N, CA and C atoms as a LAMMPS dump frame, in Angstrom:
ITEM: TIMESTEP
0
ITEM: NUMBER OF ATOMS
426
ITEM: BOX BOUNDS ff ff ff
-5.0000000000000000e+02 5.0000000000000000e+02
-5.0000000000000000e+02 5.0000000000000000e+02
-5.0000000000000000e+02 5.0000000000000000e+02
ITEM: ATOMS id mol type element x y z
1 1 1 N -356.239 99.786 -192.772
2 1 2 C -356.511 101.196 -192.581
3 1 3 C -356.016 101.59 -191.19
4 2 1 N -355.314 102.702 -191.111
5 2 2 C -354.802 103.158 -189.828
6 2 3 C -355.636 104.318 -189.291
7 3 1 N -355.458 104.577 -188.013
8 3 2 C -356.149 105.709 -187.393
9 3 3 C -355.722 107.022 -188.049
10 4 1 N -354.441 107.12 -188.372
11 4 2 C -353.94 108.315 -189.04
12 4 3 C -354.589 108.542 -190.396
13 5 1 N -354.838 107.453 -191.132
14 5 2 C -355.51 107.585 -192.433
15 5 3 C -356.945 108.077 -192.259
16 6 1 N -357.614 107.609 -191.212
17 6 2 C -358.987 108.066 -190.95
18 6 3 C -358.987 109.561 -190.661
19 7 1 N -358.094 109.994 -189.785
20 7 2 C -358.023 111.412 -189.428
21 7 3 C -357.656 112.255 -190.649
22 8 1 N -356.707 111.801 -191.436
23 8 2 C -356.312 112.544 -192.639
24 8 3 C -357.49 112.669 -193.605
25 9 1 N -358.233 111.589 -193.786
26 9 2 C -359.405 111.637 -194.671
27 9 3 C -360.441 112.623 -194.126
28 10 1 N -360.696 112.579 -192.828
29 10 2 C -361.662 113.497 -192.227
30 10 3 C -361.201 114.946 -192.357
31 11 1 N -359.922 115.186 -192.159
32 11 2 C -359.397 116.561 -192.297
33 11 3 C -359.565 117.074 -193.734
34 12 1 N -359.573 116.178 -194.683
35 12 2 C -359.796 116.577 -196.068
36 12 3 C -361.178 117.168 -196.303
37 13 1 N -362.097 116.955 -195.378
38 13 2 C -363.455 117.486 -195.48
39 13 3 C -363.604 118.85 -194.81
40 14 1 N -362.586 119.294 -194.064
41 14 2 C -362.684 120.571 -193.358
42 14 3 C -362.968 121.687 -194.362
43 15 1 N -363.932 122.51 -194.012
44 15 2 C -364.365 123.592 -194.889
45 15 3 C -365.565 123.248 -195.74
46 16 1 N -365.908 121.956 -195.85
47 16 2 C -367.102 121.563 -196.609
48 16 3 C -368.323 122.184 -195.941
49 17 1 N -369.159 122.908 -196.686
50 17 2 C -370.326 123.557 -196.083
51 17 3 C -371.306 122.548 -195.481
52 18 1 N -371.979 122.97 -194.41
53 18 2 C -373.006 122.122 -193.814
54 18 3 C -374.201 122.089 -194.753
55 19 1 N -374.65 120.879 -195.051
56 19 2 C -375.877 120.695 -195.822
57 19 3 C -376.546 119.426 -195.321
58 20 1 N -377.75 119.586 -194.8
59 20 2 C -378.5 118.462 -194.234
60 20 3 C -378.634 117.335 -195.258
61 21 1 N -378.339 116.12 -194.832
62 21 2 C -378.446 114.866 -195.574
63 21 3 C -377.462 114.724 -196.738
64 22 1 N -376.543 115.667 -196.901
65 22 2 C -375.581 115.582 -198.001
66 22 3 C -374.313 114.862 -197.542
67 23 1 N -373.528 114.404 -198.514
68 23 2 C -372.271 113.721 -198.227
69 23 3 C -371.324 113.843 -199.423
70 24 1 N -371.016 115.1 -199.808
71 24 2 C -370.146 115.359 -200.945
72 24 3 C -369.04 116.316 -200.499
73 25 1 N -367.81 115.814 -200.47
74 25 2 C -366.672 116.618 -200.024
75 25 3 C -366.578 117.896 -200.851
76 26 1 N -366.444 119.013 -200.156
77 26 2 C -366.306 120.305 -200.807
78 26 3 C -367.619 120.956 -201.18
79 27 1 N -368.67 120.154 -201.352
80 27 2 C -369.965 120.699 -201.761
81 27 3 C -370.94 120.812 -200.594
82 28 1 N -370.997 119.798 -199.74
83 28 2 C -371.907 119.855 -198.603
84 28 3 C -372.05 118.519 -197.905
85 29 1 N -372.172 118.584 -196.575
86 29 2 C -372.434 117.385 -195.784
87 29 3 C -372.958 117.787 -194.411
88 30 1 N -373.545 116.818 -193.747
89 30 2 C -373.89 116.974 -192.337
90 30 3 C -372.975 116.031 -191.567
91 31 1 N -373.225 115.872 -190.268
92 31 2 C -372.31 115.053 -189.466
93 31 3 C -372.297 113.595 -189.922
94 32 1 N -373.441 113.048 -190.258
95 32 2 C -373.496 111.683 -190.771
96 32 3 C -372.836 111.614 -192.146
97 33 1 N -373.068 112.612 -192.96
98 33 2 C -372.468 112.647 -194.292
99 33 3 C -370.952 112.653 -194.251
100 34 1 N -370.374 113.301 -193.246
101 34 2 C -368.923 113.286 -193.078
102 34 3 C -368.429 111.866 -192.833
103 35 1 N -369.067 111.158 -191.908
104 35 2 C -368.654 109.787 -191.598
105 35 3 C -368.877 108.891 -192.813
106 36 1 N -369.984 109.075 -193.499
107 36 2 C -370.245 108.291 -194.711
108 36 3 C -369.176 108.538 -195.762
109 37 1 N -368.783 109.801 -195.93
110 37 2 C -367.775 110.143 -196.927
111 37 3 C -366.416 109.544 -196.592
112 38 1 N -366.038 109.59 -195.324
113 38 2 C -364.766 108.982 -194.911
114 38 3 C -364.827 107.47 -195.144
115 39 1 N -365.965 106.852 -194.843
116 39 2 C -366.147 105.414 -195.104
117 39 3 C -365.883 105.124 -196.585
118 40 1 N -366.529 105.889 -197.476
119 40 2 C -366.364 105.649 -198.916
120 40 3 C -364.908 105.818 -199.348
121 41 1 N -364.228 106.823 -198.814
122 41 2 C -362.833 107.062 -199.194
123 41 3 C -361.915 105.923 -198.768
124 42 1 N -362.153 105.369 -197.594
125 42 2 C -361.208 104.403 -197.035
126 42 3 C -361.637 102.945 -197.14
127 43 1 N -362.931 102.698 -197.151
128 43 2 C -363.417 101.313 -197.14
129 43 3 C -364.037 100.926 -198.472
130 44 1 N -364.828 101.826 -199.05
131 44 2 C -365.509 101.532 -200.307
132 44 3 C -366.964 101.922 -200.228
133 45 1 N -367.794 101.312 -201.058
134 45 2 C -369.213 101.676 -201.086
135 45 3 C -369.87 101.546 -199.707
136 46 1 N -370.822 102.423 -199.474
137 46 2 C -371.553 102.372 -198.206
138 46 3 C -372.315 101.054 -198.105
139 47 1 N -372.374 100.465 -196.917
140 47 2 C -372.977 99.149 -196.766
141 47 3 C -374.502 99.142 -196.854
142 48 1 N -375.132 100.294 -196.714
143 48 2 C -376.59 100.352 -196.867
144 48 3 C -376.978 101.767 -197.257
145 49 1 N -378.16 101.878 -197.847
146 49 2 C -378.683 103.182 -198.226
147 49 3 C -379.228 103.87 -196.985
148 50 1 N -378.941 105.146 -196.838
149 50 2 C -379.422 105.914 -195.693
150 50 3 C -380.81 106.45 -196.011
151 51 1 N -381.74 106.19 -195.118
152 51 2 C -383.102 106.699 -195.269
153 51 3 C -383.13 108.194 -194.941
154 52 1 N -384.111 108.896 -195.456
155 52 2 C -384.267 110.323 -195.136
156 52 3 C -384.439 110.481 -193.624
157 53 1 N -383.89 111.555 -193.096
158 53 2 C -383.971 111.798 -191.658
159 53 3 C -384.155 113.29 -191.419
160 54 1 N -384.789 113.603 -190.29
161 54 2 C -385.083 114.986 -189.956
162 54 3 C -383.894 115.716 -189.376
163 55 1 N -383.959 117.04 -189.408
164 55 2 C -382.893 117.877 -188.872
165 55 3 C -383.156 118.279 -187.424
166 56 1 N -384.291 117.904 -186.87
167 56 2 C -384.627 118.316 -185.509
168 56 3 C -383.751 117.614 -184.491
169 57 1 N -383.379 118.321 -183.441
170 57 2 C -382.529 117.753 -182.394
171 57 3 C -383.348 116.991 -181.372
172 58 1 N -384.499 117.47 -181.003
173 58 2 C -385.288 116.855 -179.934
174 58 3 C -386.28 115.858 -180.527
175 59 1 N -385.88 114.612 -180.555
176 59 2 C -386.726 113.565 -181.096
177 59 3 C -386.831 112.429 -180.086
178 60 1 N -387.236 112.758 -178.881
179 60 2 C -387.32 111.76 -177.813
180 60 3 C -388.305 110.664 -178.184
181 61 1 N -387.988 109.458 -177.783
182 61 2 C -388.906 108.343 -177.968
183 61 3 C -388.79 107.629 -179.292
184 62 1 N -387.945 108.083 -180.203
185 62 2 C -387.827 107.433 -181.505
186 62 3 C -386.81 106.308 -181.521
187 63 1 N -386.065 106.145 -180.463
188 63 2 C -385.016 105.133 -180.432
189 63 3 C -383.702 105.721 -180.884
190 64 1 N -382.663 104.938 -180.779
191 64 2 C -381.315 105.402 -181.109
192 64 3 C -380.971 105.036 -182.544
193 65 1 N -381.612 105.687 -183.486
194 65 2 C -381.471 105.371 -184.903
195 65 3 C -380.021 105.469 -185.383
196 66 1 N -379.341 106.545 -185.044
197 66 2 C -377.969 106.752 -185.499
198 66 3 C -377.036 105.692 -184.921
199 67 1 N -377.155 105.434 -183.625
200 67 2 C -376.297 104.429 -182.98
201 67 3 C -376.618 103.026 -183.48
202 68 1 N -377.875 102.729 -183.696
203 68 2 C -378.262 101.408 -184.194
204 68 3 C -377.682 101.173 -185.591
205 69 1 N -377.746 102.201 -186.435
206 69 2 C -377.165 102.087 -187.773
207 69 3 C -375.656 101.906 -187.718
208 70 1 N -374.995 102.678 -186.863
209 70 2 C -373.54 102.553 -186.728
210 70 3 C -373.167 101.155 -186.252
211 71 1 N -373.937 100.612 -185.327
212 71 2 C -373.639 99.291 -184.762
213 71 3 C -373.751 98.175 -185.797
214 72 1 N -374.514 98.4 -186.858
215 72 2 C -374.636 97.375 -187.902
216 72 3 C -373.354 97.233 -188.707
217 73 1 N -372.517 98.285 -188.739
218 73 2 C -371.366 98.268 -189.637
219 73 3 C -370.037 98.653 -188.994
220 74 1 N -370.1 99.127 -187.76
221 74 2 C -368.892 99.535 -187.055
222 74 3 C -368.776 98.728 -185.768
223 75 1 N -367.67 98.886 -185.072
224 75 2 C -367.446 98.129 -183.837
225 75 3 C -367.708 99.025 -182.641
226 76 1 N -368.687 98.647 -181.834
227 76 2 C -369.004 99.427 -180.631
228 76 3 C -367.847 99.321 -179.642
229 77 1 N -367.474 100.453 -179.069
230 77 2 C -366.413 100.495 -178.068
231 77 3 C -366.881 101.353 -176.893
232 78 1 N -366.199 101.232 -175.782
233 78 2 C -366.48 102.095 -174.642
234 78 3 C -366.021 103.512 -174.99
235 79 1 N -366.842 104.488 -174.674
236 79 2 C -366.495 105.873 -174.994
237 79 3 C -365.163 106.275 -174.363
238 80 1 N -364.899 105.79 -173.16
239 80 2 C -363.643 106.125 -172.474
240 80 3 C -362.426 105.555 -173.195
241 81 1 N -362.625 104.54 -174.045
242 81 2 C -361.522 103.915 -174.781
243 81 3 C -361.347 104.483 -176.193
244 82 1 N -362.216 105.414 -176.595
245 82 2 C -362.152 105.959 -177.952
246 82 3 C -360.825 106.683 -178.167
247 83 1 N -360.264 106.49 -179.361
248 83 2 C -358.984 107.097 -179.727
249 83 3 C -359.138 107.774 -181.083
250 84 1 N -358.087 108.438 -181.527
251 84 2 C -358.165 109.134 -182.816
252 84 3 C -358.623 108.17 -183.905
253 85 1 N -359.504 108.668 -184.751
254 85 2 C -360.059 107.856 -185.825
255 85 3 C -361.365 107.178 -185.459
256 86 1 N -361.723 107.18 -184.179
257 86 2 C -362.993 106.584 -183.759
258 86 3 C -364.118 107.609 -183.893
259 87 1 N -365.333 107.107 -183.924
260 87 2 C -366.52 107.945 -184.092
261 87 3 C -367.24 108.071 -182.754
262 88 1 N -367.584 109.293 -182.398
263 88 2 C -368.384 109.548 -181.205
264 88 3 C -369.765 110.002 -181.638
265 89 1 N -370.78 109.549 -180.902
266 89 2 C -372.148 109.993 -181.144
267 89 3 C -372.627 110.681 -179.871
268 90 1 N -373.211 111.856 -180.046
269 90 2 C -373.572 112.718 -178.929
270 90 3 C -375.083 112.833 -178.749
271 91 1 N -375.479 112.904 -177.482
272 91 2 C -376.864 113.175 -177.107
273 91 3 C -376.901 114.65 -176.696
274 92 1 N -377.522 115.474 -177.511
275 92 2 C -377.482 116.907 -177.271
276 92 3 C -378.386 117.339 -176.106
277 93 1 N -379.429 116.607 -175.874
278 93 2 C -380.363 116.92 -174.79
279 93 3 C -380.661 115.652 -174.017
280 94 1 N -380.772 115.771 -172.709
281 94 2 C -381.098 114.625 -171.867
282 94 3 C -382.418 114.015 -172.323
283 95 1 N -382.477 112.707 -172.391
284 95 2 C -383.663 111.929 -172.778
285 95 3 C -384.027 112.067 -174.257
286 96 1 N -383.176 112.686 -175.06
287 96 2 C -383.423 112.776 -176.5
288 96 3 C -382.518 111.764 -177.206
289 97 1 N -382.882 111.435 -178.413
290 97 2 C -382.066 110.529 -179.222
291 97 3 C -380.706 111.165 -179.503
292 98 1 N -379.658 110.373 -179.506
293 98 2 C -378.32 110.855 -179.863
294 98 3 C -378.327 111.189 -181.36
295 99 1 N -378.018 112.444 -181.697
296 99 2 C -378.228 112.92 -183.063
297 99 3 C -377.036 113.625 -183.699
298 100 1 N -375.875 113.589 -183.081
299 100 2 C -374.722 114.262 -183.678
300 100 3 C -373.512 113.337 -183.595
301 101 1 N -372.655 113.38 -184.593
302 101 2 C -371.474 112.519 -184.568
303 101 3 C -370.245 113.273 -185.035
304 102 1 N -369.096 112.751 -184.608
305 102 2 C -367.811 113.358 -184.945
306 102 3 C -366.755 112.266 -185.016
307 103 1 N -365.661 112.568 -185.674
308 103 2 C -364.51 111.673 -185.731
309 103 3 C -363.421 112.279 -184.856
310 104 1 N -362.937 111.506 -183.898
311 104 2 C -361.858 111.996 -183.037
312 104 3 C -360.602 112.2 -183.867
313 105 1 N -359.967 113.361 -183.705
314 105 2 C -358.72 113.626 -184.428
315 105 3 C -357.532 113.629 -183.482
316 106 1 N -357.773 113.406 -182.228
317 106 2 C -356.748 113.348 -181.193
318 106 3 C -357.445 113.259 -179.852
319 107 1 N -356.714 113.181 -178.769
320 107 2 C -357.351 113.019 -177.463
321 107 3 C -358.257 114.182 -177.074
322 108 1 N -357.977 115.363 -177.588
323 108 2 C -358.733 116.555 -177.193
324 108 3 C -359.438 117.26 -178.356
325 109 1 N -359.493 116.622 -179.534
326 109 2 C -360.079 117.286 -180.699
327 109 3 C -360.933 116.334 -181.525
328 110 1 N -361.855 116.927 -182.271
329 110 2 C -362.753 116.148 -183.122
330 110 3 C -363.034 116.928 -184.394
331 111 1 N -363.455 116.18 -185.405
332 111 2 C -363.84 116.76 -186.688
333 111 3 C -365.314 116.439 -186.874
334 112 1 N -366.1 117.48 -187.155
335 112 2 C -367.542 117.279 -187.321
336 112 3 C -368.135 118.372 -188.196
337 113 1 N -369.288 118.088 -188.76
338 113 2 C -370.014 119.068 -189.562
339 113 3 C -370.888 119.872 -188.612
340 114 1 N -370.611 121.13 -188.542
341 114 2 C -371.271 122.02 -187.595
342 114 3 C -372.455 122.681 -188.281
343 115 1 N -373.649 122.434 -187.762
344 115 2 C -374.884 122.955 -188.351
345 115 3 C -374.818 124.468 -188.551
346 116 1 N -375.167 124.904 -189.739
347 116 2 C -375.158 126.32 -190.053
348 116 3 C -373.789 126.841 -190.457
349 117 1 N -372.765 125.987 -190.407
350 117 2 C -371.413 126.436 -190.753
351 117 3 C -370.794 125.503 -191.794
352 118 1 N -369.845 124.669 -191.341
353 118 2 C -369.126 123.765 -192.233
354 118 3 C -368.408 122.717 -191.383
355 119 1 N -367.666 121.84 -192.03
356 119 2 C -366.885 120.84 -191.303
357 119 3 C -365.716 121.565 -190.646
358 120 1 N -365.551 121.316 -189.352
359 120 2 C -364.507 121.972 -188.56
360 120 3 C -363.779 120.944 -187.706
361 121 1 N -362.58 121.305 -187.288
362 121 2 C -361.876 120.546 -186.26
363 121 3 C -361.937 121.423 -185.023
364 122 1 N -362.517 120.902 -183.965
365 122 2 C -362.695 121.706 -182.763
366 122 3 C -362.326 120.907 -181.522
367 123 1 N -362.236 121.615 -180.417
368 123 2 C -361.877 120.988 -179.144
369 123 3 C -362.983 120.057 -178.679
370 124 1 N -362.58 118.935 -178.135
371 124 2 C -363.516 118.033 -177.479
372 124 3 C -363.583 118.516 -176.028
373 125 1 N -364.312 119.586 -175.846
374 125 2 C -364.395 120.289 -174.564
375 125 3 C -365.21 119.483 -173.549
376 126 1 N -365.161 119.87 -172.29
377 126 2 C -366 119.201 -171.285
378 126 3 C -367.486 119.216 -171.67
379 127 1 N -367.934 120.301 -172.301
380 127 2 C -369.336 120.381 -172.738
381 127 3 C -369.663 119.229 -173.681
382 128 1 N -368.797 118.975 -174.668
383 128 2 C -369.005 117.872 -175.608
384 128 3 C -368.834 116.518 -174.913
385 129 1 N -367.81 116.379 -174.089
386 129 2 C -367.547 115.098 -173.407
387 129 3 C -368.749 114.622 -172.6
388 130 1 N -369.43 115.549 -171.956
389 130 2 C -370.619 115.188 -171.154
390 130 3 C -371.738 114.622 -172.014
391 131 1 N -371.728 114.898 -173.278
392 131 2 C -372.815 114.501 -174.17
393 131 3 C -372.525 113.238 -174.976
394 132 1 N -371.328 112.67 -174.828
395 132 2 C -371.012 111.441 -175.563
396 132 3 C -371.924 110.318 -175.082
397 133 1 N -372.631 109.713 -176.017
398 133 2 C -373.554 108.624 -175.689
399 133 3 C -373.043 107.275 -176.209
400 134 1 N -372.328 107.281 -177.332
401 134 2 C -371.854 106.056 -177.965
402 134 3 C -370.512 106.312 -178.629
403 135 1 N -369.749 105.255 -178.806
404 135 2 C -368.475 105.34 -179.538
405 135 3 C -368.326 104.088 -180.404
406 136 1 N -367.745 104.279 -181.58
407 136 2 C -367.562 103.186 -182.537
408 136 3 C -366.209 103.301 -183.211
409 137 1 N -365.665 102.18 -183.608
410 137 2 C -364.441 102.126 -184.396
411 137 3 C -364.802 101.666 -185.805
412 138 1 N -364.121 102.231 -186.796
413 138 2 C -364.277 101.74 -188.159
414 138 3 C -363.785 100.295 -188.2
415 139 1 N -364.398 99.449 -189.022
416 139 2 C -363.91 98.058 -189.12
417 139 3 C -362.53 98.011 -189.754
418 140 1 N -361.707 97.11 -189.303
419 140 2 C -360.391 96.895 -189.89
420 140 3 C -359.331 97.898 -189.486
421 141 1 N -359.584 98.688 -188.457
422 141 2 C -358.585 99.673 -188.016
423 141 3 C -357.443 98.957 -187.321
424 142 1 N -356.237 99.378 -187.636
425 142 2 C -355.08 98.811 -186.927
426 142 3 C -354.295 99.917 -186.276
């Protein structure tokens, strides 16, 4: 699997409406659902069942559930080394659990499911860069 294939698969989700806990291209997904859907398209069945999770952003003290799950199946990398096709996980508020994720589509852009809207490709602006907490690579990327 190449980085270009990951980005192409993620771009195929653009326009999918935001729907909490969903992961169906064209019908609805959230940020995790986007990554899950790209995984299914390129790798195969998901490696584990996703437990129900809340939509709240401020969940301090619960641990890094999203990053811990990603680390079980993806390769942790330094955020500064992330390249197109890698997954970024963001901490939206200081001292809160990292709760949002995106797939890098280039050095300055990302694809993510935007709450209240749909899957979009947007700039990886300084505002977003400051919030990157973790980065992961899909397994088997060349």
